[in-house]
C-alpha positions in Angstrom: -5.0 -6.0 9.8 -8.1 -7.4 8.2 -8.1 -8.9 4.7 -10.8 -7.0 2.8 -11.6 -10.1 0.6 -12.3 -12.5 3.5 -13.0 -10.2 6.4 -10.5 -12.2 8.5 -7.8 -10.6 10.5 -4.1 -11.3 10.0 -3.3 -14.4 12.0 0.4 -14.1 11.7 2.6 -17.0 11.1 4.1 -19.9 13.1 2.5 -21.2 16.2 -0.4 -18.6 16.1 -1.2 -19.8 12.6 -1.0 -23.5 13.5 -3.3 -23.0 16.6 -5.8 -21.1 14.4 -5.8 -23.9 11.8 -6.2 -26.5 14.5 -9.2 -24.7 15.9 -10.7 -24.5 12.4 -10.1 -28.2 12.0 -11.8 -29.0 15.3 -14.8 -26.9 14.2 -15.0 -28.6 10.8 -14.8 -32.1 12.3 -17.7 -31.3 14.7 -19.9 -29.4 12.3 -19.4 -30.7 8.8 -17.8 -33.9 7.9 -18.2 -36.6 10.5 -19.6 -34.8 13.6 -16.6 -36.3 15.5 -16.3 -34.8 19.0 -13.7 -37.2 20.4 -10.6 -36.1 18.5 -7.7 -34.6 20.3 -5.6 -32.2 18.1 -2.4 -30.8 19.4 0.8 -29.2 18.0 4.1 -30.9 18.8 7.4 -29.8 17.4 6.3 -28.5 14.1 3.8 -31.3 13.5 0.2 -31.7 14.4 -0.9 -34.9 16.2 -4.5 -36.1 15.8 -5.6 -38.8 18.3 -8.8 -40.4 19.5 -11.3 -43.2 18.9 -13.8 -43.4 16.1 -16.5 -46.0 15.4 -15.5 -47.1 11.9 -12.5 -47.3 9.5 -14.3 -45.0 7.1 -14.7 -42.4 9.8 -10.9 -42.6 10.6 -10.1 -42.1 6.9 -12.4 -39.1 6.7 -10.8 -37.5 9.8 -7.3 -38.0 8.3 -8.4 -36.6 5.0 -10.0 -33.5 6.5 -6.9 -33.0 8.8 -4.6 -33.1 5.8 -6.9 -30.7 3.8 -7.2 -28.3 6.6 -3.6 -28.2 7.8 -2.0 -27.9 4.3 1.8 -28.2 4.4 2.0 -29.0 8.1 3.0 -32.6 8.9 0.1 -34.5 10.4 0.6 -37.6 12.6 -2.4 -39.8 13.6 -3.1 -42.1 16.4 -6.7 -42.9 15.7 -8.2 -46.1 17.1 -11.2 -47.8 15.5 -13.5 -49.0 18.3 -14.5 -52.7 18.1 -18.3 -52.8 18.4 -18.6 -56.6 18.6 -19.8 -58.2 21.8 -17.2 -60.2 23.8 -17.3 -63.9 23.2 -17.0 -64.8 26.9 -18.1 -63.1 30.2 -15.6 -60.7 31.9 -14.1 -62.1 35.1 -13.7 -59.7 37.9 -11.4 -60.5 40.8 
C-alpha cells in the first residue's frame, strides 16, 4: 500500500523496517552530512551496529548523531575509530 502523503510504500514492521532505515542512513551519510563511505551498518539482535574509521572526532560525532536521528527508537551501538593522521616518530622495521 502506498501512503498518499509521502508516495512511499508500506515498509511493514520489524526487520524489513530496520533494513529500510539502515539503507536510508547509509544514503544520508554518503550524500548529505559527512560524505562518509567507510561506515558499516548492520542489524544485530534488535540493535544497529555502526562501525568503521573516520578522519576526525567531529566526523565521528556527526555519524553518531545522524544514526540516532535516522534510526529513532532503535538501539544504536557504535565502534567508530578516529584515524591518527600524524606521521610516525620512527621508521618502521620490517623483518
